N, C-alpha and C positions, 0 to 999 in steps of 0.2 A: 529400387536403387540400382543404378548401372554397375556392372561387375568391376570396372576399374575403379569406381568410387568406393565400392565395398572393400577391395583389396587394399586401396590406399589408406583407409580407416584402420583397418587391422594392422597394417604395417606401423601406422602412427601410434596406435595403442601399444603395441609390442615394443617400439622404441621407447615410449614413455616408460613402460614397465622396467626394461633394462636399465635405463637412467636411474629409475628409483632404487633399483636393486643395487647398483653400483654406489649410489650416494648413501644407502643404508651400510653397505660393507665399509666404506670409507669412513663413516662415523665410527663403526665398530673398531676400526684400526687405531683410532685416536687412544682410547684407553688402554690398548694394548702396548702402544709405543710409550704412554706414560708409565706404565708398570715396568716396561724394560728399562726406561731412564732411571726410574727410582731404585731399582734392584742394582743396577750397574753402579749408580752413584753412591749407594750404601756400601757396596763391595769396595769400591775405591776409597771410600772414607775410612774403612777399617784397615787400610795398609799399616803395617807395624812400622814402616821406615819414616824417618822424619823428611818429608817431601821438601821442605824448604833447604835443607842441608844438601839433599840431592841436586837440586836445581842450581844452588849456588857453587856447589863443587868444592874445589879445594880453597876458594876465597871466603868460604863461609865463616862467619863469626858470629857469636851470641847476639850481638846487635843487629847484624845483618839478617839473621834468622828471624828475629823477632819483627823487623820490619817488613820482611817478606810475607810473614803470616798476616801481619796487619793490611798489608796492601791487597792481598788475595782474599781476605775475609775468612782465613783459617780459623780465627778465634770465635767466629759465629757458631751458633748451635747448628746442628746437622740440617734440620728442616729449614732454617733460615737461608743456609748455603744453597740447599737444592732449590728452593722457591727463587732465589735471586738468579741462579743459573737458568733455570727453565723460563723466567721472564725474559732474560736477554736472548736465549734461544729462539723463543716465539716471536720476538720482535726482529728476528734476522741478524742477530749478533752471537755467533757461537763462542765469541771469547778470543783470547790471545794464548797461543801456546806457551806453556810454561817453561819449555825447555829451549826454544828458538826465539821467543819473545816476538813473534810476527803473527798477523791476523790469521786465524784458523780459516776463515772463509776463502781466503786467496790461495792457500796451501791446499786446502781440501778440494776446491774447484779444480785445481790443476791435476788433481790425482784421479778424478772420477772417470775421465775417458779411457785410461789405461784399464781400469777394473771392468768397464763397461765393455771394452773390445775383447778383453779376455773371456768375459762370460758369454757374449754373443758368439765369438768365434768358436768356443768349446761347444756350445749347445747346437751349432750348425754342423760341426765335425760329428758329433755324436749321433744327429738325426740322419746325416748322409751315409753314416757306417752302420749305425745300429738298426735302422729300419729295414733297409734292402737285405742285409745279410740275415736278419731275423726271420723275414719272409721266406726267403729261398731256403733257410735251414728248416722251416716248418713245413714247407710244401714238399721238400726232399727229406722227409723224417727218416732217420736212421741210415741215410747215405754216407759216404765217405765225407762229403761237405760238411754235413750235419755234425758228424763225429769231430772233425777237425775244428769245427767253429765252436762247439761246446768246450773242447780242450783248451783252445786259445782263449775263450771267454773265462774259463776258471783260472788261467794263468794270468791274465791281465788283472782280474779281480784281486789276485794275492800280491800283486807288485805294489810296494809303497811308491807314492808319487815322488817323494824326495829322492829315493834311489834311482827311479827311472829318470828323473830330471838331471841328476848328476851324470848318468851314464849318457844321456843324449848330448850333454854338454862336452863331455870328454871326447865322444866320437865325431860329432858333426861340427862342433866349434873349435875344439882344440886340434883334434887329429886332422880331419877333412877340411876345416875352415870354410864351411858351407855357410852356416848361419851364426850370427853373432851371439855370444853367450850372455850377455847382460844388457840392459837398458830397454827402452821403449820408444825409440824414435821413429821406426817405420814398421810396416807390417812383417818384415823379415824378423824383427825382434820378437814377434808374438808365435811364430811357427812352432818352436820347441816348447814354449809354454802350453800352446794349445794341444800338441800331441800328448804331453806329460798329464794335463788335467783330464783329457778326454778318453785316456786309455782305459781306466777302470770304468768310466761311466758308459762308454761305448759297449763294454762287455755286459754291463747292467741292461742297457737298451736291448741288446741282442737276445738276452735271456727272457727279457719280458715279452719283447715281441713274439719270439718263438713259442712261449708258453700260451700266450693270448691267441695267436693264430691257430694253434693246435686246438684250443677250445672251440673257436668259431668253425674250424674245419669239419669238426664232427656234428654240427649242428644240422637239424632237420631241413632247414631252408636252403642250406648250402647244398645238400644231397638232392634236394628238389630241383634245384637250379642246374645241376649237372644232368640230372635225369632228362630235363627238358632240352638238353643239347646246347647249353650256354658255352660259349668258348672259355677255355681255362683262364686266360688272362682277365676276361670280364668277371668270372666267379672270383678270382684272387682280389681284384681291386674294388669291385663293386658290392659283392656279397660278403667278403671275409674281411678285407681291411677295414672297410667302412664301419663294421660292427665291432671291430677290435680297437678302435680308436680311443676310446674312454681310458681304458687302463694305460695305453701308451702316452696320452696327454697327462695323466697323473704322473708317470714316470718322468716325462720331461720337466714338469713342475718341481718334482723333487731334485732332480738332477740340476736345474738351476740354482736351487738352495744350496745344494752341495757345492756348486761352482763357486758361489760367493763365499762360502766358508772355506773351501779349499784354496781360494786365492791368497789366503795369508801364506801357506806354505809354498805355493807355486811362484808367487810374487818374490818371496824372499829368496828363493833358489836362483831366480834369473835376474834378480834385482830390478824388477819392474817398479815404476814410479806410481804404484796404485794404493787404493784404500787399504789393502791388506798389510803392505809394508809400513804404510802410515800408522795403522793400528798397532802394529808390532813395535815400532819405535816409541809410541805413546806409552805402551806397557813396561818397555824396558827403561824408560825414563821418568815413570810415575807422572806421565803428562795427563792429568785428568780430562781436561777440554779435549784434547786430541782422541782420547779413548771413547769419550762420550759420543762425539759426532760420528766416529767410524762405526760404533756399535748400533747407534740409532739409524745410520744409513742402511747397514746390512739388514736389520729388523724391518726397516720400511720397504726395502726392495723385496724382501721375502713375502711381507704382507700383499704387496702390489702383485707379485707373481701368482700367489694363491687366488687373488680376485680375478686376473686374467685366466686362470685355468677353470675356475667356476663359470666363467661367462662362456669359454669355449665348450663346456658342458652343455650349456643350453642350446647352443647352435648345432652341436653334433648330434644330441639326443633329444628330439622333441618331448619324449615323456618325462624329462626332467625339468621342462619350463614351468609347468605349473607348481612343482614343488618348490622351485627357487622364487617363484612369484610369492608364495605363501610365507616364505622364510623372511 
């Protein structure tokens, strides 16, 4: 067999293997999302407040409450209500918002870009700050730069996001009038939210990169490369950083999950029209369809992030490919 034909067949088999693994993981994600939906739906069904009275407000009457419950199926048993909701959701109909009486699909689609922009910008900022600073801190261990970096990392980790966000608004929006305080109409609206959400996460990335690099620096193959006269930059980026990528990829996945969770606080502070504020509004107004679609979106995104991280493992470390193929 010709070499190029052999390599092509190997790549074809590997591609099919990866696709098979992705399909298997996506199938596993289905029962996870069903479990999340059942749990959240059950919690919402146990709300002590009279949902109809909350939705109707001051105009609520006994007749109106009874009619509202009838129209929204609140008189049906729990399992029937859950089955009807999931049937509509799986057919592409997430329902009507109880509080605004508008289609959720339209409202939710308008809010996804803000949350995605917040998450992507945050993780890019975390990588651009955390990885280089962590590498330099590890290479220059116990130097002034390393000591200052560790002190700042501890300080940033201990600062609450809501407090930092309010301070940034007071200084850069109200005092200096550089950035807008609220809204999400342009990239300028996301700069302060990106800084707020990435502060503690950048500190986490710095600490993980530093500790991982220090473990790799002491490895025998790194000492051998130095003894052979390899250039310092080649040692750092080829021998050290390459073998420290697995823990760093794991941290990136964790940070992305934290970003989606922390979006609720950050979006609320800066009044970003994202999924986080949509979820909080649904909770405050006992709006079950809004809460359900928001929670399921976050759960699905976290599941997809974990899948992407596992796939990156296979390409970064060839030793793990056979293990992933068996699973």
